C-alpha positions, 0 to 999 in steps of 0.5 A, a space after each residue: 297775226 300779220 307776221 304769222 300769215 306772212 310766214 305761212 304765205 312764204 312757206 307755201 309759196 316756196 314749196 310750190 316754187 320748187 316745182 319748176 320744170 324745164 319744158 323748154 330744155 327737155 334734156 336739162 337737169 337740176 344741178 343740186 350742190 350737196 353742200 347746200 341741199 342734200 337729197 332725200 336718203 332715208 328712202 334708200 334704206 326703208 325697212 320692208 315693214 314701212 307702209 307709208 312714206 312722205 317727203 316734204 321739200 326743204 323750201 330753202 334748199 329748193 330756192 337756193 339751189 342753182 337752176 339752169 332753165 330759162 329764168 336762171 340768168 334773170 334771177 342769178 344776179 347780185 340784185 336778186 341775192 341782195 333783195 332776197 337776203 334783205 327780205 329774209 333778214 326782215 322776216 327773221 326780225 318779224 319771227 323773233 317775237 312769235 315764240 314757238 311759231 317763229 322757231 317752227 317757221 325758222 326751222 323750215 325756211 332757214 335750217 332745213 337743208 334736205 327734204 323732211 322724210 317721214 315713214 310709218 313702219 308697221 310689220 305684217 300681222 302687227 296691231 296698229 299700236 305697234 306702228 313706229 313713225 320714223 323721221 329724218 332730215 338734215 338741219 343747219 346746226 353746227 353743234 348739238 348744243 345749238 340744236 338743243 337750244 332751237 328744240 327748246 324754243 320750239 317746244 316752249 309752251 307745247 303741251 302735247 310734246 315734251 322733252 324728257 331727256 336731251 340728247 348727248 353724244 353717247 345717248 339719244 334724247 327722249 320726247 313724249 308725244 302725249 303718252 307716246 314715247 319718242 327717241 331722237 338724235 342729232 349728229 353734228 358731223 353729218 348734221 342729220 336729225 333722226 327720230 322714232 316715235 311709237 309704243 314699240 320705239 326704243 333707242 335700239 330701233 333709232 340706232 337701226 333706222 335707215 342702216 340697211 339699203 333696200 333697193 326693192 322697196 316699192 316706195 323707192 321703185 315708184 319714186 323712180 317713175 314719178 319724181 327722180 330729183 329726190 327734192 320734191 314732194 312725194 307721198 306713197 302708201 301701201 293702201 292695202 295695208 293702211 286702209 284696214 287700219 283706218 276702218 276703225 276710225 271711219 263712220 260705220 255707214 261709210 265703210 260699206 259704201 267705200 267698199 262697194 265703190 272699190 275704194 277699199 280695194 286700193 292697193 297703192 297710192 302715190 302723189 309727187 310734185 317735183 321733176 322727172 327727166 328734168 321736167 316739172 311734173 305733178 303726178 297722182 297714182 292709184 292702183 287697185 282691183 275689184 269694184 266699179 272703180 277698177 272694173 270700169 277702166 278703159 281699154 288700151 288704144 294704140 297711140 295716135 297715127 295723126 300727123 299735124 301740119 307744123 307743131 300744134 298750138 294745142 292737142 286734145 285726145 281721148 279714148 272712146 270705149 268699146 261695147 264690152 266697156 258699155 256692157 260693164 257700165 250697164 252692169 254696174 249701173 243696174 241696167 240691162 241690155 233691154 234698157 240700152 236697146 230702148 235708148 236707141 229704138 226710136 233712132 232706127 239704129 242699134 246701140 251696138 252699131 253706134 258704139 262699134 262705129 265710134 270706139 277708138 281715139 278722138 282728137 281735137 287739133 289746132 295747127 298751121 292748117 287750122 282747127 279740126 277733129 280726127 277720129 281713128 276708129 278701132 273698126 274703120 268699116 264699122 264707122 263707114 257703115 255708121 255714116 251710111 246709116 245716118 245718111 240713109 235714115 235722114 240724119 245727115 246729108 252728104 255731097 262728095 266733091 273732088 279736090 286737087 289732092 283727092 276728094 272731100 265730102 260736105 256733111 250737113 245735119 238737117 235739123 230744120 227738116 227733122 224738127 220743122 213744123 211745115 205750118 210755121 211762118 217763114 221767119 221760123 223757117 229761117 230760124 230753124 235752118 240757121 240751126 242746121 250744122 254743116 261741116 266737111 270731112 275726108 278719110 285717109 288711111 283709116 282716119 277721118 278728118 272733120 272741119 267746119 270749112 273745107 280750107 282747113 282740110 285742103 291745107 292738110 291735103 296740099 301740104 303733107 303734114 309731117 309732125 307725128 303727134 304721138 312723138 310730139 306729145 310723148 304719147 308713146 310712153 304710156 298711151 294715155 286715156 285722155 291727154 291735153 298738150 298746149 303751147 302758149 306764148 312764152 311766159 318767162 318775161 311775164 313770170 319775171 315781172 310777176 316775181 319782181 312785183 312779188 318782191 315789192 309786195 313782200 318788202 312792203 309787208 315786212 317793212 323793208 327796202 329793196 333796190 328794184 332799179 338794180 334788176 336787169 331788163 328781160 332780154 325778150 329776144 333771147 327767151 324761148 318763144 313758146 311755153 308748154 303745159 300738158 295734162 294726161 290721165 291713164 285709166 287702164 287695167 289696175 291703174 289710175 294715173 294723172 300727170 300735169 306738166 308745166 313751164 315754170 310753176 303749176 299756175 302757168 296756164 292761168 296767168 292770162 286771167 291772174 295778172 296783177 297777182 303778185 304772189 304768182 311772181 314768187 311762184 315763178 322764182 325758180 332760180 333764186 340764188 342762195 339766201 346767204 352768200 353761196 361761197 360762205 355756205 359752201 365753205 361752211 360745209 366743206 369740212 363735212 
């Protein structure tokens, strides 16, 4: 059980480990040697009838391929290669007694030299029983005999999968997945394993699989937008074709509920975890039409015009919806305009004037001036009128002041006056007055800046901010609905130390020794000073997309609260050299 747990831990860790990014080197790319790690290839030749595609990363290829980010020089050492080689050898010894489980883990960790690609082909107007599953991967076997031996060990004791006929040079092998037939082949020249399974599968369909290029397949086009390395995790589905097939397997009471929400009208789904343009990213995308899920998408708002004083430590921005969106929300919620009016009747303001004044883009910024808010209303005059209405009705008190660079207004929300009972004792008066909210603001070019103290705003007025937040946050690319970008003190040294701690822990689990003193000290003065993480959500039109970017692994922002967790160090191992000697492996494949 301990050995199997170790296998699962290593597999999960290696998969997450491959999601490293290059935030500190935006123009960097991953230099993957095909001799060690072949990229995905089936996706270039998908049949038009393929409705689902999945790419599962090769853990060994991700780890062994040389990287060129900030961790590369720290981990590209003989000490690291020898330590990882020792751990792998110890792992193989632990896997040996595990039978089929050990063969499976060995296949994933030691033999898989490309992503494992899976596709489901279901031509239009074909029943689900006509679906065909297609599988393709490059496996590190130098002969068909060696592959068949591993396959035999893998299927040992398996009741659900049986080998009917082994593969030969002239004919494919045959498998049975219960009552479902399957055909497979292994080519020792290209080391490519292919398989088709399904009631409609045949030796002919296996031979035809992936032979015709299809640059127009939507899975391939979407990949170019989400994960362009061809090594990362990637899932894609034509949900308009998949969901109708799944309704028969869902409880009858759930289908109408999902349909009412609009989930059954989803047309496309995509999930990617890998790199794009040399940066580590995780993406989730849904596309559809009709139903509350799609009717409530938010309006498109232009990119921010705010400039910060120096690069900010963090930046958050969100779209505040307009009146049309509020009316759609009310309609979906079975509200009426009368219900909306009742919400604001007692305030003396109409809900339409409040929404019209606030609609636009709201941001929170922390830069060299300090922390402050910025509001870019879509209708500047409407917001100015809203401020005047608040003051006229007594909800705010405002006092204007002149400053060396212009003017500024003190804003106070007199909560004590609005709710204070005159008959209460003086101590209660002090308490209520302490609840009053105070702040300062000024307006410039249709943007209102708010801060708790005037010095923050004075710094902005006096220093002329020059960093365009739209460019700095790459907001111009798709104008996200919600976005957060944060910079942190460099995590490279921390990740390196966590990685070494992880090696120690794995060595103890596997009962082997590694030379920890041979690893170099991290040269702090040569490492990047800042690390960046970002999260954005685009919810507009027919698209819902979430994007998460990070420095070296997805858990970067959590490291301050996860100190001492050794496994996190393994996640940071983004530049581990080949488990076996690089030259030996390259030589092994040189004749292919």
